[in-house]
N, C-alpha and C positions, 0 to 999 in steps of 0.2 A: 504493500500500500504506500503510495507516495505521500509526502507531507502535505500536499495540496488537497488531496481527496478527489473524489469523482466529480465530474461536471456533467449534468444531465445524464447521470448514470454511467458515464464513460470515464476511463482513466485519462488524465491529461497527457497531451502529445505535443512535442515540439521543444525547442530550446529558447529560453527566455533570459535576456540580460536585464538586470535591475540596477538602477542608479539612484543613489540617495546622497545628496551633498549637504554637509553641515558647515559651520563656520570654519573649523580647522580640520575637518575630515572629509574624505570621499569614500562612502561605502558602496560596494557593488557586489553583485552575486550573479552566478549563472546557474540556471535550473535546466535539467534535462528530464523530460517526461515527468515533471512534478517533483523531482528530487534535486536538492542543491548539490552541485558538483564543485562549486567554488564560492567562497564567502570571504571577502577581504575588506579591510579597512585601511585606507591610506591616510597617514598623518602628515599634515602640512605644517612645517615649522614657521615661526614668526618671520624668520629671514626670507623664506621662500615666498610668503604671502606679502611681505612688505615691498616687493618689487612692483605691486599692482596698486594703482591709485584708488581703484574701486573694486569691490568684490566681483562685480559683473565682468571685469576684465580677465578673470581667471579661467574662463570657460575652455580656451584652447589648451592651456597648461594642464588642467584636470582631465580633459579629453585624452591628451597624449599619455598621461599617467595610466589611465585605465587601459588604453590600447597596448601600452608596453607590458602591463601586468598580464593581460590576456595572452599575449605572445609568449611571455615567459612561462606561463602555465600550460602552453601547448593547446590553447583553445582557438580553433579556427574561426575567424571573424565571420566568414561567409556562411558558416553553419547556423548562425544565430537567426531565429525566425522573427523575433519581435523584441523591441526595447521598451521597458517600462520605467518611467521616471517619477520621482516624487513630485507632487504638485507644488507649484510655487505660488507667489502672491499675485493673483490676477482676478479681476472682476470684469463683467458680471458672469456668474456661472452657477450651476447647480451641481449636485453630486452626480457621480458617474465617471465614465472614461471619455477622454478627449484626445484626438490625434493632435500632435504638435504641428501647428501651422504658422504662417507668417505673422498673423495677428498676435498669437500667443508669444512668439519670439520677440516681437517688438515691445509688448507690454512688460515682459520679464526683463529683457535686456536694458530697457530704460528705467526699470524700477518704478513704473508709473503708479503702481498700487502698493508699493512697499519694497524696501531694499533689504534683502536677506539672501544668504548663501543657498537657500533652498531653490531660489530662482534659477540657479545654474543647472539643476538636474535635467530639466526639459531641453535646455540648449545643448547640453552634452549628449543626451540621449538622441536628439535629432542629428547632431554631428556624426555620431557613430552609425546611425541608421543609413545616412547618406553614404558613408564609407563602405558599409556592407553592400549596398546596392551597386556601387561602382566596382567593387571587387568581383561580384557575381557577374556583372556585365562583361568585364574584362576576361573572365574565365569561362564565359558561355554557360553558366549554370542556370538551371530552371528550378527555382525554389518551390517546395511543396505548398507553402502558404502564401505565395505571391511576394510582392515587394516587401522589404522590411520597413516597418513604420514605427516611429516612436510615439508613445502615448503617455499621458498622465492619468492618474486615477484619484478620484475623490479629493480635489484640491481643498486646502484649509479654509478658503474664503467662500466656499460653496454656500449659496443663499437660497433656502426654500422656506424661510420663516413666514409665518402668517402675517398679514399686514398689521394687525394690532400688536404683534410682538416687536415690530420695528419702531414703534412710537416711543420716543424719549420724552423727558420732562419739558424740553423746549425744542423747537424745530431744528435748531442748529446741532442738536445732539441725538440723532436717531440711533437706535440700537443696531449694531452691525454684527456680522459673524466672523469668527476666526477660531476654529476649534479642531480637535483631533479627528477630522473626518475620515482619514484613511483607516486608522485603527478601529474607531467605533463602528464604521460600516462593516469592516472585516469581522469584528466580534459579533455584530448583529447577524451576519450570514452564518457564523458558527453556531450561534444560539438557535437559529431557525433549523439548521440541520439536526442539532442535538434534540430539539423538542418536537420536530416534525410539524412545526407550525409554518404558516405562509406569511410572507411580508405584508401582504395586503390586509391581513386579519390581525396584525400584531402592533401594539403600542408599547414602546420601551423607553425608559429613562436610562441613559448610559452615562456613567461617570468615569472619565479617564483621569487617572491620578499619576502624574509624573512630576517633573520639575514644575510644570504648569498643570492646572486642573481645569477641565471643561466638563460641563454637564449638558447633554443634548437630548432632545426629545424626538424619537423616531416613531412615525406613524404611517402605516401604509406604504413603506418604502421610501418615505421622504423625511427630512429632518426639519421639523416645523418650528423649532425654537432651540436656542443654544445660548450658553454664556459665551463671553469673548475671552480667549486665552491670553491676550496681551493688552486689552483695552480697559482694564479696571472694572470690568463687569463680571464678577465671579468671586469665588471663595479665596480665603488665604491658602497659599500653596507653599511647598518647601522653599521656593525662592522668589515668590511674587506676592505683592501686598494684597491683591484682590481689590474689591470695592473699597474706596477710601471716602471719608467724609469730605465734602467739597470745600467748606470754609477753611479748615486747617490746611488743606492742600493749596488753596489760593494764597493763604498767608505764607506758606513755605515758598511758593513760586516767586513771591514779591519781597521776600525777606532780604534778598541780596546775598545770602549765604551760599547759594547753589547756582550752578549753571543749569540750563535746560536739560543738557545731557546727564548731569549728575542727578537731577530729580527723576528723570526717566529710569536711571539705573537703580535708584532707591526703590522704585515701584516694581521694576522687572529685573531680576538678577540678584538684587540685594535686599529684597523684601522677604516676608514670610519668616520661615525658620532661620534663614540667613541673617535677617535683621536682629532676631532675638538671641541666637546662639552661635552664629558664625558658621553654620553648616546647613547644607541642603539635603543631607542624608537623614531621611526619616527613621532609619534603623537606629541611629544614635539618639534621636528624640524619643523614640519608643522605649529604648533601653533605660534612658535616664528617668523617664516617667515611671517605669516599673520599679526603679530604685527609690521612688518616692520623693525625688527632688521637686519641690513645690512649683517652681516656674515652668518646669517641663510638664508636670501633671496638668497645669492650667492650660498650657499651649496645646497639648494633645486634645483636651476637651474642646477647646475652641476650634481646632482644625477639623475635628469630626463634626461639631455642631454647624460650622460654616457649610460644609459639604452637604450635610443632611438638609439644611434650610433650602439650598438651591435645588436639591432633588425634589423636595416637596413642592417647591414653587413651580417646577416644570410639570408636576402632576396636576397642578391647578389649571394649567392651560387646557387640559383635556377633561376637566371636571372630575379628576381623580380616577378616570377610567384607564388605568395602566395595567398591562399584563405582566410586566416584569421590570425589575430594576437591576441593572448590570453594573458591577464594579470591575474596572480593568485598569491597565497601566502598571508600571513598575511598583508603585506604592501598594498595589493590591496584593502583593506577596505577603504583606504584613497582616496576619490573622487578627492581631490586636486591633488594627485600624478597621478592617472590613467587618469584624464582629461588632465593633462599637457603632459603626454607621448602620449596620443591619438592624440593631436594636432600635435605632431612632426612626427608621423608615419602613420597616417590614409591614407596618399597619397599612401602608399604601398598596403594596404589591409584594409578591415573593422576590427575594434577592438572590441573584446568581453571581458568582465570582469567577472571572476569567483573568487571572493575573498575568502581567507582562504585556509586552507589545513586540511585534516583529514587523516593522514596516517593509523590510525586504520581502518577507514571505507574503505579506498582504498585497504588495505590488505584483509579485509573481502570480498569485492567485488571479488577480485581475487580468494579467497577460494570458493565462490559459482560458479564462472565460471569453476573452476576445477571440483567441485562436479557434475556440469551439463554436464561434458564432452565436454565443448565448447572451449577448447584451447589445444594447443600442450604443452606437458610437456618436458622440456629440462633436460637432464642428464649432470651434470657438470663434466668436465674433466680439471684438473688443468694444463694440458700441451697443450691443443688444444682448439681453439675456436669452438663453436658449430655453424654450419650453419643452418639458419632458414629453 
């Protein structure tokens, strides 16, 4: 049995290359018929990255690194059937899979909707897909799945929110989406397989807990509401402040003590457990709380309570008619945390725990779904949202 599992009752077929770029790493993997045959993480030094004025200038360097590693491992480029890339910061979009096209490349390359290393994934994937097709043409090969195409799956800014969920306190501050779409959608598919349920008949609140925490509401195969992983709309996390009271934040911004970037860093990266204890490792926080150290005990209770409040708030969107609450992400490995959250929310719906996340595996799964012809392919338009 492959790690991907069957698709429409059949074993996955084909070779999938997966690309996931982070700030200082490039992760990639190769799957053959659903099994990983290569899983590698390239570390990029400060010296290496300092040669580039902007992160988006790194695409060719990182592309070359991947191609070199594939050659070193003896993986023939022309054998790769499809390239799957982590979704970057682009709008407008909904959940699902998109082929990488000129519009997407433009929005990502110019950082129109946000500047982050994840934007590189699609550019690199597309670069490699073009190289594969050129090699095949030169060698006169006829691929079994047609031309190699690069795709992204479940981009983080996918927006399927109900109109009323977009409304903020003033028109200038509408609620927006930025959540762990890739992992939560993959976990939803796993739950549906395990339970024998169908997406169109299932409503789930899914809480992803990592360095950031997002809580999203999945109904009928769409994500109709979610907290925002970077925008201050969400719970306290291991390294993020979550929702902050506006007046003290305004006072901090105009105090003259901090630059704009320093305040952003206090909210994202230096917030949460980092601000209180200097660590984003919740295992340390849990252990200190179990030892009875008062400040850790209180923080643990606050961490759990914050998450529980957001879970229950999502249930209110659908009048409490929730079939399951799912806890996932790296922090979900802590039974102390998942048990504590469960006690606070299980009155809403049964709680299931799927600890960890595997973005590479989730991307590969989407690749095999595409190769099997089992999903709709969206074409990105930078000016217009795609209707499902």
